[in-house]
C-alpha positions as CSV (number, residue, x, y, z in Angstrom):
1,X,-2.2,-10.8,-15.6
2,X,-3.9,-7.4,-15.1
3,X,-1.9,-6.8,-11.9
4,X,1.3,-7.5,-13.7
5,X,0.2,-5.1,-16.4
6,X,-0.5,-2.3,-13.9
7,X,2.9,-3.0,-12.1
8,X,4.7,-2.6,-15.5
9,X,2.8,0.6,-16.4
10,X,3.6,2.2,-13.1
11,X,7.0,0.8,-12.0
12,X,8.5,-1.1,-15.0
13,X,10.9,-0.3,-17.7
14,X,8.3,0.5,-20.3
15,X,6.1,2.4,-17.8
16,X,6.4,5.6,-15.7
17,X,9.1,4.1,-13.5
18,X,7.6,5.6,-10.3
19,X,9.8,5.5,-7.3
20,X,7.5,7.0,-4.6
21,X,4.2,5.6,-3.4
22,X,1.6,6.5,-0.7
23,X,-0.3,4.0,1.3
24,X,-3.2,5.4,3.4
25,X,-3.5,4.5,7.0
26,X,-7.2,3.5,7.3
27,X,-9.5,4.0,4.3
28,X,-9.4,6.9,2.0
29,X,-11.3,8.4,-0.9
30,X,-10.0,5.6,-3.2
31,X,-11.1,2.8,-0.8
32,X,-14.0,0.7,-2.0
33,X,-15.3,0.7,1.7
34,X,-14.6,2.5,4.9
35,X,-12.3,0.8,7.5
36,X,-10.1,1.6,10.4
37,X,-7.2,0.1,12.2
38,X,-8.5,1.2,15.6
39,X,-12.3,1.5,16.2
40,X,-12.1,1.6,20.0
41,X,-13.7,4.8,21.3
42,X,-11.4,7.2,23.2
43,X,-8.3,5.1,22.5
44,X,-5.9,8.0,22.4
45,X,-2.9,5.8,23.4
46,X,-3.8,3.6,20.4
47,X,-3.6,0.5,22.5
48,X,-6.1,-1.2,20.2
49,X,-4.4,-0.2,17.0
50,X,-4.1,-3.2,14.6
51,X,-0.3,-3.3,14.3
52,X,-0.6,-6.3,12.0
53,X,-2.6,-4.1,9.5
54,X,-4.9,-7.1,9.0
55,X,-7.2,-5.3,6.6
56,X,-4.4,-4.4,4.2
57,X,-2.7,-7.8,4.5
58,X,-5.9,-9.7,3.9
59,X,-6.9,-7.6,0.9
60,X,-3.6,-7.8,-0.9
61,X,-2.3,-4.3,-0.4
62,X,0.9,-5.5,1.3
63,X,1.6,-8.0,-1.4
64,X,1.0,-5.4,-4.1
65,X,3.4,-2.9,-2.4
66,X,6.0,-5.7,-2.3
67,X,5.4,-6.6,-5.9
68,X,5.8,-2.9,-6.9
69,X,9.1,-2.8,-5.0
70,X,10.3,-6.0,-6.8
71,X,9.3,-4.6,-10.2
72,X,11.2,-1.3,-9.5
73,X,14.2,-3.2,-8.3
74,X,14.3,-5.3,-11.4
75,X,15.3,-2.2,-13.4
76,X,17.6,-0.8,-10.8
77,X,15.1,1.5,-9.0
78,X,13.8,1.4,-5.5
79,X,10.3,2.5,-4.2
80,X,9.9,4.7,-1.2
81,X,6.5,4.2,0.4
82,X,4.9,6.8,2.7
83,X,2.0,6.0,5.1
84,X,-0.5,8.8,5.4
85,X,-3.6,9.3,7.4
């Protein structure tokens, strides 16, 4: 119920109707804990990078981004999401 309220306030008809979002790659200042998608030392080729973004998937971030997109689409908008380090 609270998640739907937040989605409406940010992306819905009665809210701000945002159309741009930012998703951090790895943890950021808003993260409840520190995490990384590649903890391998000296992995400059990023061979160990978690391409499945397991942390974000398992913690609901991917589902929330999809829900935000669906909410925006329900009123004729689309959301552009940027990944940032």
